[in-house]
N, C-alpha and C positions, 0 to 999 in steps of 0.2 A: 372427930366428928364422923357420924355415919349418915350416909344419904339413903333414906328409906323411900322417898317418893320423888319422882321427877316427871314432869309433863311439858310437852311443847305447848306454847301459848300462842305466839304469833311470829310471822315473818314480816318485818316492817321495812318499808322503803323510805318513810319519812317520819319525822318526830311526832306528828299528829297521831301516828299509829302505835306509838310506844305505850306499854302499860302505865296507868296513871295511879297506882296504888301506893307509891312511895317506898316500896320494898328495896332493900339494898341490892345493888347489882355488881357482879364480878364479870368482867369482859375478858374474852380471849381473843388474841390477835396474833397474826403471824403470816408468813409467806404461804401461798397456795402449796399444798402437799407437805406441810410441816407436821401434820398429824393432829390438827385441832379437834376434828370430829371424833377421832379415836380416843383422844385424851378425855374429852367430855363424857363419852360413852363409858370409859373405864372408871372415871370418878363416880358416876351415877350408877354403876353396876347394870347398865342397860346396853345390850348389843346394838340396838337400832334406834335409840333415842334421836341421835344426830345421824343423818344419812352420810355414810362414808362412801366417797366416789373414787373410782379408779382414774377419773379425769380431774386433774387439778383445776382450781378456779371455778368450781360449781357453786360455792356459797356466794350469793350476790346480794343478799339482803341481811338485815340485822335480825338474827333469830333469838327470841327469848324463850327460856326454859324455866319453869317455876320449880324450885328445889325445896323439898320438905315443907312446902306451903309457906315458906318464910322469906326466901330471896331468890334472885334470878342469876342464872348463868346466861351470858349474852355472847353469842357466837357471831364474830364480825367477819365480813368477807376477807378471804385471803388476798394478799397483794403480791405483785411481782411476777405474775405468770405471763410468760412470753407470748403465748399463742392466742391472745385476745387483742382486739383492736385498741389503739390509743384512746379512742373515744370511750370504749367500755372501761378501760382502766381508770380513766378520769372520773367516770360515773361511780365506780366503786370507791374511789378516793373521796368523793363528795359524800357518799353514804356513810363511810367511816367517820369522816370529819364531822358531819352533822350530828352524829351520835356522841362522839367524844367531846365536842366543845360545849355542849349545853346540858349535860346530864348530871344533875345534883345527886341522884341516887347512885351513881357510879363510884364505888369506893376503892376498887383495886383493878388494875389491868395486868393480865397475865400475858407476857410476851413470849411466844414460843419460837425457838430457833432450832434448826436441825443440827445435831451435835457433829454430824459428818462434814459439815461445810463451814467455811468462814462466813460470818454474818455479812449479808449483802448490804449495798448502799440503802435499800429500802428498809432493812432491819435497823440499820444505824439511824436513819431519819425517824423511824417510828419511835425508837428508844429515846432520841433527843426530844421528839415532840411530846411524848408522855411526861418526860422530866420537866419540860418547859411549862406544861400546864399543871404541874405539881400533883399529879396523880401518884398514888402508891403503885409501885410496880414490882412484879415478880418475874424474873427471867427464868425460863425453863428450857433446858436442852433436851429435845426429844429423840427418840429412836436410839437410845444408848445401847440396846441389845445388838446393834449392828457393828459395834466397835469392840476391840479388845480393851482391857483395863488401861494398858499403856497408851494406846491410841486416844482413848477417851480423856485421860489426864492431859495429854498434849493439846487436844482440841478444846478442852475446857479453858485452858490457859489462853489459847488463841481467841476464843469467844470473849473472855473477860477483857483482853487487851483491845480487841477490835471495837467493842462497845464502850470501852473506857469505864467499865464498871468500877464504882467506888469499892474499896476493900471491904466496907461494912455491908455491901449488897450481897445478898445470897444468890448463887446460881444453882438452881435445883436441877436434878436430872430425872428423866422419866422414860419409862418403856411401857407402852400400852400392851405389847405382846406379853411381857413378863409381869405386868402390874408393879413394876419397880418404881418408887417415888410417890406412889398414890397416897399413902398415909401422911407423909411429910407435907405434900401439897394440901391435902384436906385439913391438916392441923393449922397450916398458915391462913387458909380461907376461914376457918372457924374463929381465929383470932380477930379477923377483919369484922366479923359479925358481932 
């Protein structure tokens, strides 16, 4: 699949603001600073479609991007960032939950994990939550350009074990810097569509 057109549509804080055109949605979720914005920009060949921040935890709303005038990429708030108040973390959780629990258009959730670190308890909870609600899930290990091949293989094994991935579940790898993994992820997204 080739993405030829992408545009920002809305930053929504509540379901009433979500697009109502029934196009398929692919959501991206992960810890703050896992590389969600960079990954979406890489997939869409746009350097500034999604604002990349040096400060983790900047995405606080549900952001909808119309892709090829056919479907949406949905950028959800990052979770697990330590330097925000408990009240703010809870409000992000509610924003994510409100979107994920009642969205018929949502066909696949892409869970991003940083390949350099063991998945956090937040990552594990998010994975279990997605499985509990029977959403299709793709787990993507980001920032693979920061590790050697040996380190990466060891860490991918650790990620699989920590999340208790089923052997049939794919664990994709991605580097926004080197654009590695882009075609494979786009192929899987096109299968969903």
